[in-house]
N, C-alpha and C positions, 0 to 999 in steps of 0.2 A: 613596775606599776603595782600598787597595792591591790588587794582583793576588791576594794571599792574604788570609785572614781572620786578624787578629791580636787576641787576647783577653788582657786583663790583669786580674788579681785582686789586691786589696790591702785588708788591714785598716788603715784610715786613722787610726783612733783620734782621731776628731773632724775631719770634713772641713773645717769652717770654720777650724780652727786650722792647717791644713796647705796652704792654697791656693797658697802660693809654691812648695813642692816638688811639689805636684800639677801645676802648670803646667809646671815644668821637666821633669818626667817625661814628660808628655804631648807636649810639643814634641820632646823627644829621641827617644822611643820610638814615637810615633804609632800607638797601638793603635786598632783600629776600635771596640772596646768596652772599657769599664772597669767592672769589678764591684767595688763597695766594700762593706766591712763595718765595723761600729761607726762609723757616720756621726755619731751623737749629735746629731741634729737632726730636728725635725718637718718634714713635707713642705712646709708653707707657708713655712718659713724656709730651705729648701735653696737654695744659691747657684746658681740656674738660669742666670742671666745670665752668670756666670763661665764655665760650661761651654759655653753657646751660642757665646760669643765664640771659643772654641777649636775650634769645629766639631762639638761634640757636641749636636746639635739634638734628639735623641730621649732622653728621660729617663723612667725608670720607677722610682718611689720607694716605699719602705716604711719610713717614718721613725719615729723615736721619740727622746725625750730620754734622758739618762743614758747607759748603756753598750750601747745597742742601735742598730738601724737598718741597713738595707741599701739599695743603689741600683745600678741598671745604667744607664750613660750610653753612648750610641752615636752613631756617625756614620751608621749605616744603620737602616732601619726595624725595629721590633720589634712583636710582637703577642702577644695572649693572656697577659697577665701573671697569674700565680698567686701566692698567698700561703698557704703551709702553716704551721699553728701546731704545729710539732713540739715546741715547748716546752709546749703545752697550757695556756698562761697569758696569751696575748695579746701576748707580746713580739715585736717586729719582727725576725725572724731569718731570713726566707726571702723570696725573690722569684724568679719564673721567667718566662722569655719564649721566644717562638718567632721565629726569623729566617726571612726569605723563602726561604732555601736549604733550609729544612726542619729545621734543627738547633735543638734546645732548649738553653737555658742556664739552669741552676739555681744561684742564688747563695745560699749559706747561711753563717750565723754560729752555730756550735755553742757553747753556753755553756761557760764556763771550768770550772765545777764546784767552785769554792771551794778550800779548802786541805787538807781532810781527806778522804782517799780511802776513805770509808766512808759508805754511804747511810744507815745507822742513826744516825750521829752528825752527818751533814752532808747535809741535804736537797738542797742544790745539786748534790752529786755524784750523787745519785739522779736528779735532773732531767736531768743530762747523759746518763746511761746510758739513761734513758727516751727522750730526744730521739734518740739514735742508734738505738734500737730502732724508733722510729716511722719514721725515715728508711729503715731496712732494709725495713720492711713496704712503704713506698712504692716502694723500689728494685726489689723483687720484681715489681712490676706495671709498671715502666717499659718501654714498648714502642716508644719513638721514639729516633732518634739524639740523644744527649744529652751535654752537657758539664756536669759538676758541679764547681763551684769554691767556694772560700771558706776561711775560718778554721775548721778542724775542731777545733782545740784539742787534738789528739792527735798525738804524734810516734810513729809505729808501729814503726819499726825501731830496732835497737840503735844503728845508725850515724846515726840521725836526732836524736840528742842528744849533747851534749858529753861526758857520762859516763853510760853505761847503768847501771852499778853504783850510782852515787850518786843517780840519779833514779828508781830502781825503785819507790820509795814516794812519789814526788812526783806530784801530779795533773798529767796530760797524758802520762805515760809508764808508768802502772801497768799490770800485766798485764790487769786487768779492762777498762780502757779500750782497750788494744790489741786485746783479743779482740773487743770490741764493734765497733771500726772494721774489723777483719778480716772479721767477719761481714757488715758493710755492703758491703765491697768484693767479697766472694765472692757476694753475693746477685744481682749482675748481671754478675759477672766484669769489673768496671771496670778499665780500664787506668790505672795511676798514671803520668801523663805525665812527671812529674819523674824518677822512677826508670827510666822507659823510655829517656829520653835521658841520664840520669846515673846509671848503675846503682850499687847498693850494692856495696861498703861506702864509696863515695865520700862525702866531706864535703858536706852539703847542708843549710843552715839557712835559716830564714825569720824567726826571732824571736830577739831578745836583750833581756834585762831592762834596764829603765832603772836598776836598782840597781847594775849593773856600772859601775865608774868608767871603764873603758876597754874597750869591747866588742870592739875589734879585738885587744887584747893578751890578754885572757882568753878570748875567743871561746867563751863559754859559751852557745852557741846551741841552738835546737831547731827542728825542721821541723814547725811547727804548721799551716801553710797548704798547701793542696793544690789540684790541678787533675786531675780524673779525666775519662775519656771512655768511652762505650760503644765496643765494638770497631770498629764501622763508622766512627765518627768518629776514633778513635785512629789508624786507618790513614791518615787524611788529615793527621796532624800532621807537620810538617817541622822544627820547632824548638821548644825550650822552654828558658827560662833564668830564673834568679832575679836580680832587679835589686838585688844586695846593697849596692852602693855608696851607695844612698839612705840607709842607716842612719847614714851619716856626714854627711849634709846638715844644714842648720840646722833645728832644731825637728822632728826626724824622728818618725815613728811608731815604736813598738817592733817593728813588722812591716815587711817589705819586699815589693814586688810580685813576682808571678809573671807570666810572659808566654809564651804559646804561639801559634805560627803554624800555620794549617791551609791546605792547598791545596784550596779548595772551588770 
């Protein structure tokens, strides 16, 4: 472990399909913990040996096939893993751990919400809003130093998308989703670490659609992935960056990793 605590979060969009770029990232960045979302693998099929060989001996998994599954992989000990069913349907979208230093890490994968931003015509959108509401109720009771990471599937600020005007009615940037995420953030006065280190209105994206023929030329990105911290932990943060170049590697995820370093 380095003198500081380095935590990475990444929607990997199928961990077994991305092992080559995962290894390259871990070797180059050397995070102490890696929080993954959308692993798309049951626990018994998770590539444990691969991560063990890279020094990540501690694995806590909450796996599922299809478009779900979260995991936390660590070089240091972890305890008290929790799994909250904020989706209220058994989908594997959360896992939480406590580190020896007393900090909790909550890794979450908020549902995308479908294509139509109307809960009356699209049940998936309603589930997403309800998910965020349940998270907010949990957040209100959060009383420990905590880092909340993951794919929130909401780009909250106007500068968090390539075109605020064109995406106002597109799921992930609609006013109702932004309001729900804002309520979550205000419920515990969470520090948005990305915007703490890279203030708005600076460009900051974490996701680019596979449908774009040239993601660098069009740069139609959105900031869907986040790393928040309670104030006591945010005061320990010394660096935060988005590992954007991974989007151009071979067989990339449509998301890129976030990395924050803490002096603990």
